[in-house]
Backbone as a ProteinNet text record, in pm:
[ID]
protein_1_A
[PRIMARY]
XXXXXXXXXXXXXXXXXXXXXXXXXXXXXXXXXXXXXXXXXXXXXXXXXXXXXXXXXXXXXXXXXXXXXXXXXXXXXXXXXXXXXXXXXXXXXXXXXXXXXXXXXXXXXXXXXXXXXXXXXXXXXXXXXXXXXXXXXXXXXXXXXXXXXXXXXXXXXXXXXXXX
[TERTIARY]
657.5	588.5	562.6	442	410.9	373.6	424.2	394.5	270.8	194.4	72	98.1	214.3	239.5	301.7	309.9	366.9	261.8	140.7	34.2	1.5	-43.7	-90.9	18.8	-10.1	82.5	206.1	210.2	328.1	422.5	397.2	472.2	619.2	652.6	791.6	872.5	826.5	896.5	924.6	826	829.7	930	911.4	1008.8	1005.4	899.2	896.9	832.2	841.6	794.2	643.2	567.9	423.3	384.4	450	416.6	456.8	570	613.5	513.3	467.5	368.2	236.4	200.3	77.3	89.7	204.6	227.5	222.5	283.8	279.2	135.7	61.6	-77.1	-157.6	-126	-198.6	-171.5	-48	-11.5	-5.2	-52.5	-62.3	-187.5	-171.7	-285	-383.1	-506.2	-612.6	-635.1	-687.3	-712.6	-811.7	-902	-999.7	-941	-818.8	-757.8	-703.3	-652.2	-612.6	-502.1	-407.3	-300.1	-359.3	-460	-525.1	-586.9	-649.3	-706.3	-596.2	-481.6	-367.9	-324.9	-321.7	-286.6	-389.4	-516.3	-620.6	-601.7	-566.3	-541.6	-421.3	-318.3	-201.2	-241.5	-319.1	-362.4	-451.1	-538.1	-622.9	-537.3	-439.1	-349.9	-270.7	-216.8	-142.9	-231.6	-355	-450.5	-479.5	-502.5	-529.9	-409.9	-290	-169.1	-150.4	-173.4	-162	-269.1	-389.8	-496.6	-461.9	-411.6	-371.8	-255.6	-162.3	-47.1	-92.6	-183.4	-234.6	-314.5	-386	-460.3	-368	-258.4	-162.3	-93.9	-57.7	6.4	-88.3	-215.7	-314.7	-332.6	-338.1	-351	-230.5	-110.3	11.6	7.3	-36.8	-47.8	-145.8	-259.4	-360.5	-307.9	-237.8	-178.7	-75.4	5.9	105.6	41.1	-67.3	-138.8	-190.5	-253.1	-304.8	-193	-80.1	34.2	86.8	98.4	149	53.7	-75.8	-172.3	-163.9	-148.2	-135.4	-5.9	101.9	228.8	213.6	140.5	116.2	38.7	-62.6	-140.5	-55.1	30.1	121.4	215.4	263.9	351.8	276.3	150.7	69.5	52.5	29.9	16.5	145.9	259.4	388.9	411.7	382.2	403.6	308.2	187	90	141.1	184.4	237.1	362	447.1	571.1	541.6	447.1	411.2	340.1	261	190.9	284.2	395.9	496.2	625	611.4	727.8	827.9	784.5	876.3	926.3	874.3	917.3	1032.5	1089.9	1203	1162.7	1035.9	990.7	1027.2	1014.8	1046.3	1189.6	1279.4	1421.5	1465.4	1387.4	1430.2	1365.7	1264.7	1194.5	1231.8	1252.7	1289.4	1188.7	1069.8	967.9	935	919.5	881.2	989	1117.9	1226.7	1216.8	1185.3	1171.6	1056.7	947.7	832.5	864.7	932.9	967.7	1052.7	1140.1	1222.6	1143.2	1024.9	941.9	839.2	810	708	768.9	693.1	741.5	661.8	660.5	600.9	703	676.4	767	764.1	872.9	875.5	766.7	722.5	615.1	487.5	464.9	350	357.4	477.7	497	475.5	514.2	490.7	340	262.4	116	62.1	108.6	66.8	107.5	234.1	282	202.4	169.9	89.6	-49.3	-109.2	-240.8	-233.1	-125.3	-106.5	-86.3	-2.8	19.5	-112	-193.8	-324.6	-410.3	-408.5	-484.6	-436.4	-305.6	-248.5	-277.6	-272.8	-297.6	-441.4	-532.9	-672.8	-696.8	-599.1	-615.4	-604.2	-705.1	-707.2	-679	-614.9	-591	-721.7	-718.6	-837.2	-876.5	-1005.3	-1058.3	-1098.3	-1092.8	-1130.9	-1026.4	-1072.8	-987.7	-869.9	-894	-785.4	-691.7	-730.9	-645.1	-624.3	-641.7	-633.4	-497.7	-505.8	-385.8	-325.2	-371.8	-318.4	-397.2	-330.3	-399.2	-402.4	-508.2	-518.6	-455.4	-325.3	-253.6	-271.9	-242.1	-244.4	-385.8	-486.8	-621.2	-671.2	-637.9	-677.8	-602.5	-474.4	-398.6	-448.4	-488.8	-546.9	-679.3	-762.4	-887.3	-861.9	-760.4	-722.9	-677.7	-598.6	-547.8	-665.4	-769.6	-885.7	-991.5	-968.6	-1071.4	-1080.1	-1198.9	-1218.9	-1137.7	-1119.1	-1040.8	-898.9	-831.6	-696.9	-697.4	-797.6	-805.2	-815.2	-900.2	-912.7	-785.5	-723.5	-598.8	-487.6	-475	-371.6	-391.8	-515.2	-542.9	-509.4	-544.8	-516.4	-365.8	-292.7	-147.9	-83	-128.5	-73	-95.6	-216.7	-249.5	-168.7	-149	-81.1	71.8	127.6	272.4	346.8	290.8	365.5	459.9
-1518.8	-1516.6	-1659.1	-1686.6	-1820.7	-1812	-1905	-1913	-2000.6	-1980.3	-2059.4	-2207.6	-2244.5	-2388.9	-2454	-2380.7	-2438.7	-2510.2	-2505.3	-2573	-2704.9	-2797.1	-2923.7	-3004.3	-3055.5	-3147.9	-3080	-2945.7	-2876.3	-2831.7	-2874.6	-2825.4	-2863.4	-2967.6	-3012.9	-2952.6	-2845.4	-2778.9	-2875.2	-2944	-3028.6	-3143.7	-3234.4	-3343	-3439	-3445.8	-3534.4	-3462.8	-3522.8	-3463.2	-3439	-3520.9	-3503.9	-3372	-3335	-3207.3	-3090.1	-3106.1	-3000.2	-2983.7	-3096	-3089.4	-3029.7	-3065	-3010.6	-2861.2	-2815.6	-2671.7	-2598.5	-2655.3	-2591.7	-2579.6	-2687.3	-2685.1	-2579.1	-2567.1	-2472.1	-2328.7	-2298.8	-2162.7	-2135.2	-2228.1	-2204	-2121.5	-2018.1	-1926.5	-1988.7	-1967	-2016.9	-1917.5	-1966	-1873.2	-1763.4	-1789.2	-1686.5	-1578	-1598.8	-1498.7	-1382.7	-1282.3	-1157.3	-1177.4	-1266.5	-1292	-1346.5	-1431.3	-1485	-1373.3	-1278.7	-1164.7	-1082.5	-1075.7	-1004.9	-1072.7	-1206.4	-1279.9	-1255.2	-1251.8	-1222.9	-1084.3	-989.6	-853.4	-849.6	-929.7	-933.9	-987.5	-1097	-1153.8	-1057.1	-989.5	-889.8	-776.3	-733.5	-626.4	-672.6	-795.2	-847.9	-859.1	-908.5	-917.7	-780.5	-683.4	-547.2	-489.2	-512.9	-463.3	-527.7	-656.5	-723.6	-673.2	-654	-600.8	-464.4	-378.5	-243.9	-248.9	-341.1	-354.4	-393.2	-492.4	-532.9	-421.9	-345.6	-232	-127.3	-98.1	2	-48.4	-177	-232.9	-226.3	-260.6	-253.7	-111.6	-16.9	123.7	169.6	125.5	162.1	106.6	-18.8	-77.9	-1.7	34.5	107.5	244.2	314	444	428.1	323	298.6	267.4	192.7	160.8	288.8	374.7	501.2	587	591.1	669.5	614.5	483.7	421.4	445	434.3	459.5	604.7	695.7	838.1	859.6	794.1	807.8	750.8	643.8	586.4	687.1	747.6	848.6	972.3	1012.3	1123.9	1094.6	970.9	929.6	936.5	892.1	897.4	1041.7	1133.8	1275.6	1327.5	1297.7	1342.9	1283.9	1155.5	1091.5	1147.2	1180	1239.7	1372.2	1457.2	1589.1	1571.1	1478.8	1452.6	1404.1	1310.1	1260.6	1365	1445.6	1553.2	1657.1	1677.3	1775.5	1705.3	1591.5	1508.6	1586.8	1673.4	1744.8	1876.3	1916.5	2043.4	2020.5	2132.6	2124.5	2075.2	2084.1	2035.2	1889	1814.8	1672.2	1648.6	1732.4	1713.4	1781.1	1874.9	1954.3	1916	1833	1801	1660.5	1648.6	1519.7	1470.3	1527.3	1493	1343.3	1286.5	1145.5	1056.6	1095.8	1019.4	1018.9	1130.8	1140.9	1052.6	1053.2	971.4	822.8	785.3	643.2	591.2	675.8	632.3	608	664.6	649	535.7	498.5	395.2	256.9	173.2	39.1	-66.4	-53.1	-155.7	-196.8	-308.6	-357.7	-263.8	-260.8	-177.3	-212.8	-337.8	-377.1	-298.5	-263.5	-183.6	-44.1	14	144.6	136.5	23.6	4.7	4.6	-56.7	-57.4	85.6	163.2	304.7	381.8	363.4	436.4	401.2	273.3	233.6	298	303.1	365.2	515.5	579.8	724.1	749.2	666.1	683.4	671.9	577.4	561.5	684.3	740.1	859.3	980.9	1000.9	1115	1101.6	980.1	962.5	998.7	995.2	1030.5	1180.5	1259.6	1405.4	1460.7	1531.6	1590.1	1740.4	1796.6	1941.1	2018.5	2135.8	2221.1	2273.2	2291.4	2345.6	2491.3	2542.9	2682.5	2776.8	2890.3	2986.6	3033.9	3068.9	3123	3013.9	2885.2	2776.9	2671.9	2707.9	2614	2541.6	2411.4	2328.1	2293.2	2354.7	2324.9	2211	2138.6	2034.9	2081.1	2059.1	2096.8	1988.9	1977.3	1871.1	1885.1	2002.2	2018.3	1992.4	2055.6	2040.5	1896.2	1833.1	1694.9	1599.2	1626.3	1542.5	1558.6	1678.4	1699.2	1625.3	1631.4	1556.6	1405.9	1359.9	1217.9	1179.7	1264.5	1240.3	1222.7	1302.6	1298.7	1198.3	1123.2	1033	904.3	844.2	712.2	605.8	627.7	533.4	519.3	628.8	623	568.5	604.3	555.2	402.9	346.7	202.1	137.4	200.1	147.2	149.1	258.6	268.9	161.5	139.7	37.6	-102.7	-125.8	-255.1	-276.7	-175	-184.7	-208.8	-138.7	-158.3	-301.1	-352.4	-487.7	-593.1	-574	-674.2	-667.7	-548.9	-534.1	-489	-498.9	-457.1	-563.1
6392.5	6265.2	6218.7	6184.2	6135.8	5990	5916.2	5774.1	5754.4	5649.9	5633.5	5620.3	5573.3	5555.1	5679.3	5793	5914	5996.9	5955.5	6029.3	5960.6	6034.6	5979.9	5915	5797.2	5732.5	5675.3	5669.9	5616.9	5729.9	5853.5	5969	5964	5897	5896.5	5783.2	5723.4	5610.8	5495.9	5452.8	5334.4	5347.1	5437.3	5447.1	5329.1	5257.5	5140.6	5020.8	4906.2	4782.9	4780	4847.9	4845.7	4907.2	5017	5077.4	4987.3	4916.3	4823.6	4709.1	4654.6	4548.1	4597.4	4716.9	4773.3	4794.5	4839.2	4859.6	4726.5	4623.9	4490.2	4442.7	4461.9	4418.1	4492.3	4622.4	4705.2	4661.1	4619.5	4585.8	4434.8	4355.4	4213	4186.6	4109.8	4085.4	3985.5	4010.7	3923.3	3807.3	3691.8	3578.6	3612.8	3708.8	3743.4	3833.6	3883.3	3969.5	3887.9	3954.9	3891.1	3786.7	3813	3718.2	3586.1	3596.7	3477	3394.9	3460.8	3389.3	3325	3391.2	3332.7	3204.9	3207.5	3086	2976.1	3016.1	2918.3	2860.5	2945.1	2898.1	2801.6	2835.1	2747.4	2609	2609.5	2482.6	2405.1	2475.3	2408.7	2351.1	2427.1	2378.9	2256.9	2263.6	2148.7	2025.6	2045.9	1935.1	1876.6	1963.2	1918.6	1842.9	1894.7	1829.4	1692.7	1680.9	1550.1	1453.5	1502.1	1416.5	1363	1450.1	1407.5	1309.2	1332.5	1242.3	1102.3	1097	965.7	898.6	979.6	926.1	868	937.7	890.2	763.8	761.1	641.9	524.1	548.6	442.1	389.8	482	443.4	363.7	404.2	332.1	191.2	177.1	45.3	-42.5	17	-57.2	-101.3	-10.8	-45.7	-156.4	-148.8	-249.7	-384.4	-382.1	-506.4	-570	-490.1	-545.3	-600.9	-532.7	-576.4	-710.7	-721	-843.5	-960.3	-938	-1044.1	-1089.9	-996.2	-1030.8	-1111.3	-1071.7	-1148.4	-1290.5	-1304.6	-1439.1	-1523.2	-1463.6	-1537.1	-1568.4	-1474.7	-1498.3	-1614.2	-1618.2	-1729	-1860.1	-1858.7	-1981.7	-2028.9	-1936.1	-1972.6	-2033.3	-1969	-2024.4	-2163.1	-2176.8	-2307.4	-2412.5	-2371.4	-2464.7	-2517.4	-2427.5	-2468.4	-2553.1	-2511.5	-2585.7	-2726.6	-2739.3	-2872.7	-2954.7	-2890.8	-2962.1	-3020.9	-2955.4	-3004	-3044.5	-3107.6	-3147.2	-3229.8	-3317.7	-3407	-3347.2	-3232.6	-3172.5	-3074.6	-3031.7	-2939.9	-2800.8	-2765.2	-2635.5	-2617.1	-2722.6	-2717.5	-2672.5	-2712.8	-2684	-2555.2	-2502.4	-2387.7	-2254.6	-2255.1	-2130.6	-2082.2	-1953.4	-1893.1	-1789.8	-1789.1	-1688.5	-1689.1	-1806.3	-1814.2	-1752	-1764.4	-1707.3	-1555.2	-1497.8	-1351.5	-1303.7	-1376.3	-1337.8	-1350.3	-1457.2	-1478	-1363.2	-1310.3	-1197	-1070.9	-1060.4	-941.8	-955.9	-1077.2	-1100.8	-1072.9	-1005.6	-974.4	-1051.4	-1182.9	-1268.8	-1372	-1436.2	-1541.8	-1664.1	-1738	-1859.7	-1961.7	-1961.2	-2053.7	-2025.4	-1899.1	-1863.8	-1923.2	-1924.2	-1987.3	-2137.5	-2196.8	-2342.6	-2371.4	-2286	-2304.7	-2299.6	-2202.7	-2190.5	-2315.8	-2358.6	-2477.6	-2601.3	-2618.9	-2735.3	-2731.5	-2615	-2601	-2629	-2580.7	-2605.9	-2754.8	-2820	-2962.3	-3041.5	-3001.3	-3067	-3044.3	-2924.7	-2893.2	-2975.3	-2980.6	-3054.3	-3203.5	-3257.2	-3400.3	-3437.9	-3341.9	-3369.2	-3366	-3318.5	-3315.8	-3456.5	-3496.8	-3631.2	-3621.5	-3723.2	-3722.6	-3726.6	-3667.8	-3659.9	-3798.3	-3818.2	-3942.6	-3924.8	-3803.3	-3778.5	-3839.6	-3881.4	-3950.2	-3864.6	-3739.4	-3657.3	-3601.8	-3605.1	-3557.9	-3666	-3790.3	-3901.8	-3904.6	-3913.1	-3920.4	-3783.6	-3678.7	-3546.2	-3481	-3395	-3317.1	-3170.5	-3105.4	-2961.9	-2874.7	-2883.6	-2810.7	-2660.1	-2607.8	-2461.3	-2405.3	-2460.4	-2409.4	-2421.7	-2532.6	-2552.2	-2458.6	-2437.1	-2342.9	-2200.3	-2162.3	-2029.5	-2018.1	-2122.7	-2122.3	-2113.3	-2186.8	-2184.2	-2041.8	-1978.5	-1842.7	-1745.5	-1760.9	-1669.7	-1711.7	-1819	-1872.4	-1792.4	-1799.9	-1738.3	-1813.7	-1944.1	-2024.7	-1966.9	-1941.7	-1887.4	-1743.8	-1668	-1530	-1528.2	-1613.1	-1620.4	-1671.7	-1772.2	-1827.1	-1720.3	-1646.1	-1544.3	-1435.5	-1393.6	-1291.2	-1346.1	-1469.7	-1532.6	-1546.8	-1590.5	-1605.5	-1468.9	-1367.6	-1233.3	-1186	-1207.2	-1164	-1238.2	-1367.3	-1451.6	-1446.3	-1427.7	-1445.2	-1321	-1203.2	-1084.8	-1036.9
[MASK]
++++++++++++++++++++++++++++++++++++++++++++++++++++++++++++++++++++++++++++++++++++++++++++++++++++++++++++++++++++++++++++++++++++++++++++++++++++++++++++++++++++

């Protein structure tokens, strides 16, 4: 069996450093060879993996933002109903707002902004003048309308942006 380096100047099995360097140069793979393409594939795969990772992180952040804005709006609805029935037993028996507060990840000052806005909304509710509902306020229906309003949506987004 003859090895490729046994012919010519490599016949003496590398008696000096020059032959060793020449042999290394001879058997060093070029970037255009298959191993180079493998490296290119590795880099492409790493780039793709990083891109997907950033995409997933971005999606997670976006989902968390939507969840937090919804929780802020849910808190506003609970506070609206609570303020609307301040003198009734509902105010003392319901703990829904507490559960929501534990899930919201904003500063307490943000909740104060929501509460002030809800108080302003409730104070604008006037008692009914109709005969069958005279003296009553439509707290539930108005709070649901407030929950679905663009006003609360903008406020919730602003509170999330400022107080997270």
